C-alpha positions in Angstrom: 0.0 0.0 0.0 2.7 2.5 1.1 4.8 1.5 -1.9 2.0 2.3 -4.3 1.4 5.6 -2.7 5.1 6.4 -2.7 5.2 5.8 -6.4 2.3 8.1 -6.9 4.0 10.8 -4.8 7.2 10.5 -6.8 5.4 10.8 -10.1 3.1 13.6 -9.1 6.1 15.4 -7.5 7.9 15.3 -10.8 4.8 16.6 -12.6 4.3 19.5 -10.2 7.9 20.5 -10.3 7.8 20.6 -14.1 4.6 22.7 -13.8 6.4 25.1 -11.4 9.3 25.4 -13.8 6.9 26.6 -16.5 4.9 28.8 -14.3 7.7 30.7 -12.7 8.9 32.5 -15.9 5.3 33.2 -16.8 4.8 34.7 -13.4 8.0 36.8 -13.8 6.8 38.1 -17.2 3.4 39.0 -15.7 4.9 40.9 -12.8 7.2 42.8 -15.2 4.2 43.6 -17.4 2.3 44.9 -14.3 5.3 47.0 -13.3 5.6 48.5 -16.8 1.8 49.2 -16.9 1.9 50.9 -13.5 4.9 53.1 -14.5 3.3 54.0 -17.8 0.0 54.8 -16.0 1.8 57.2 -13.8 3.8 58.7 -16.6 0.6 59.2 -18.6 -1.1 61.0 -15.8 1.8 63.3 -15.1 2.3 64.1 -18.8 -1.3 64.3 -19.8 -0.9 61.4 -22.3 -4.0 59.4 -23.0 -3.6 55.8 -21.9 -7.0 54.3 -21.2 -5.8 50.8 -22.0 -3.6 50.7 -18.8 -6.6 50.2 -16.5 -8.0 47.4 -18.5 -4.6 45.7 -18.8 -4.3 45.8 -15.0 -7.8 44.3 -14.8 -6.5 41.3 -16.6 -2.9 41.1 -15.0 -3.9 41.3 -11.4 -6.3 38.2 -11.3 -4.0 36.4 -13.8 -1.1 36.8 -11.4 -3.1 35.5 -8.5 -4.2 32.4 -10.4 -0.7 31.7 -11.8 0.9 31.9 -8.4 -1.9 29.8 -6.7 -0.7 26.3 -7.7 2.8 26.9 -6.5 1.8 28.8 -3.3 -0.8 26.1 -2.5 1.6 23.2 -2.9 4.3 24.9 -0.9 1.9 26.0 1.9 2.6 29.7 1.0 -0.9 30.7 1.8 -2.2 32.3 5.0 -3.5 29.6 7.3 -5.0 29.2 10.8 -3.2 26.3 12.5 -4.1 26.6 16.1 -6.5 23.7 16.1 -4.2 21.6 13.9 -1.2 22.2 16.2 -3.3 21.3 19.3 -4.2 17.9 18.0 -2.2 14.8 18.8 0.0 13.2 16.2 -2.4 10.8 14.4 -5.3 13.2 14.7 -3.2 16.0 13.3 -2.4 14.1 10.2 -6.0 13.0 9.8 -7.1 16.6 10.1 -4.7 17.6 7.3 -6.0 14.8 5.1 -9.6 15.7 5.7 -8.9 19.4 5.1 -7.2 18.8 1.8 -10.2 16.5 0.8 -12.4 19.5 1.5 -10.2 21.7 -0.6 -10.2 19.1 -3.4 -14.1 19.2 -3.4 -13.9 23.0 -3.6 -11.4 22.9 -6.5 -13.5 20.4 -8.4 -16.6 22.7 -8.0 -14.4 25.7 -9.1 -13.2 23.7 -12.1 -16.7 22.9 -13.2 -17.8 26.5 -12.9 -14.8 28.0 -14.7 -15.1 25.5 -17.5 -18.8 26.3 -17.8 -18.0 30.1 -18.0 -15.9 29.5 -21.1 -18.5 27.3 -22.8 -17.3 23.9 -21.8 -18.9 21.3 -19.5 -18.1 17.9 -18.0 -21.6 16.4 -17.4 -20.3 13.4 -15.4 -18.4 15.6 -12.9 -21.3 18.0 -12.7 -23.7 15.1 -11.9 -21.4 13.8 -9.1 -20.9 17.2 -7.6 -24.6 18.1 -7.8 -25.4 14.7 -6.1 -22.8 15.1 -3.3 -23.3 18.7 -2.5 -26.9 19.4 -3.7 -25.7 22.1 -6.1 -27.3 23.1 -9.4 -24.2 23.8 -11.5 -26.2 23.5 -14.7 -27.6 26.9 -13.8 -24.2 28.5 -14.6 -24.2 30.1 -18.0 -21.1 30.8 -20.2 -20.0 34.2 -21.3 -21.8 35.4 -24.4 -19.4 35.4 -27.4 -19.6 39.1 -28.0 -18.8 40.3 -24.4 -15.4 42.1 -24.8 -13.1 44.1 -22.6 -13.6 47.8 -23.4 -10.8 49.5 -25.1 -8.8 46.3 -25.7 -11.5 44.5 -27.6 -10.5 41.1 -26.2 -13.3 38.6 -25.4 -13.5 37.9 -21.7 -14.0 34.3 -22.6 -10.3 34.0 -23.7 -9.0 35.8 -20.6 -11.1 33.6 -18.4 -9.5 30.4 -19.9 -6.6 30.9 -17.4 -8.9 30.0 -14.5 -9.7 26.4 -15.3 -6.1 25.7 -16.4 -4.8 27.0 -13.0 -7.5 25.3 -11.0 -6.6 22.0 -12.8 -2.9 22.5 -11.8 -4.1 23.1 -8.2 -6.0 19.8 -8.3 -2.8 18.0 -9.4 -1.0 19.6 -6.5 -3.8 18.6 -4.1 -3.6 15.0 -5.1 0.1 14.8 -4.5 -0.6 16.3 -1.0 -3.4 13.8 -0.3 -1.1 10.9 -1.1 1.5 12.4 1.3 -1.0 12.6 4.1 -2.2 9.1 3.4 1.3 7.8 3.7 1.6 9.8 7.0 -1.4 7.9 8.4 0.4 4.7 8.0 4.0 5.8 8.6 4.6 9.2 10.2 8.4 8.8 9.7 8.2 8.0 5.9 10.3 10.4 3.8 7.4 11.1 1.5 5.3 12.4 4.3 7.6 15.5 4.7 6.0 18.8 3.9 6.9 20.4 0.6 9.4 23.1 1.4 9.5 26.8 0.6 10.8 28.6 -2.5 14.1 29.5 -0.9 14.8 26.0 0.3 13.8 24.2 -3.0 16.2 26.3 -5.0 19.1 25.0 -3.0 18.3 21.3 -2.5 17.7 18.1 -4.4 14.9 16.6 -2.3 11.4 18.0 -2.0 
């Protein structure tokens, strides 16, 4: 059992590390684009140059950056978290708490994936039926963007910008499954090397493990 889970962790870890290697330069470019846009906005206002596009570009870049960073930050526990209850629990209950918490996060991610797919005009009927049955939702009520809805000034359809969301949510699901396998291993063997938490950005750049 543990051997199978360990193989799964090794495989998903390599997948998630590859995803991170692709996302990092994209995140860097997005941040540089945001900086350039902000500088140009300030320059335009001080000089009286008309630059109405800057506000619309920031409207795209800000949420795009948040979703691009999310898969990496989630996997490396870079998000804000309340751990008072978690830290107060004894060993096995602490690990069970983490497992159940990430199962709940997986459910939320799958709902988010279904919703974001629907907003760009795609749907996965089997997943929708399962989610509706478990949570009593009516995801079929979500309607996609109308084809002609465009971002003012830029003329880009919102549907194309919105495609980033289901992609990044899918990447978070992949990271979540790796973490679930780690916590499953931890339930059986708390000393197993694959139960170790995924480390921070600073540490991962200087090591060869997780």
